[in-house]
N, C-alpha and C positions, 0 to 999 in steps of 0.2 A: 291850360290849367283847368282843373276841375271847378265845379260850382263851390265846393267846400273851400278850396283855396282862394277863390275870388271873393267869397262872402265872409271868409274868416269865421266860420261857424262849424260846429261839429257835424260830421257825416250823418249821425242819427237825426239831427235837426232837419237837414235837407230831406232825408227819407220821410220823416214825419210830415213835412210840408207837402211833399209830392203825394203821399197817401191822402192827405186832407183834400188837396185839389182834386184828385181822382174821385174821392167820395162826393164832393160837391158837384162835379161835372157828371158823375154817373157813368164814367167810362175811363179807361186808361189815358193818361196824358199823351202817350205815344200814338194814339189813334189819329190825331190831327195836329202834328207839331207846327205846321205852318200857321194854323189858326191861333194857337197859343202864342207863338212868337209874334204874330201880328198884334194881338191884344197887348202883349207886354211892350211892344214898340209904341203903340198908341198911348199907353200909360206913361211911358218915358217922355214922349213928345208933349202930350196934353196935360200931364200931371193930374191933379185931383179932378179936373174937369172931365176926364175920361170915366170917372166913377159917378158922375152926376146922374140922378134918376131922370129917365125920360118921361115926359109929360103924358104921352098916350099909352105907354105900355106898363109903367109903374115898375119896370125892372131896371137894374143897373146896367149901364152901357157895356161895362167889361164882361159881365156874365153873358150878355147877348153875343158879344163878339167871340167869346170862347165857346159857349155852349150851343149856340144855335147852328143847326146844320146848314150848309150852303145850299142854295137852290140846285136841284137836280142831283143831289148826292144822297 
């Protein structure tokens, strides 16, 4: 089943959200699907705690998990 079917929202809404994510990331979401899926899983498991601001970086944990390149890549 497609994301549209699972989320019960319009296809245009899913497309808008994907474009917005790509704009925020600065690259296509397809570039690193594993990192995106991992970040979504972390949010699913940790809930709002996954979005907590880290003390030393000042950035949100989810944006780091999705946007930061892995070492050596």
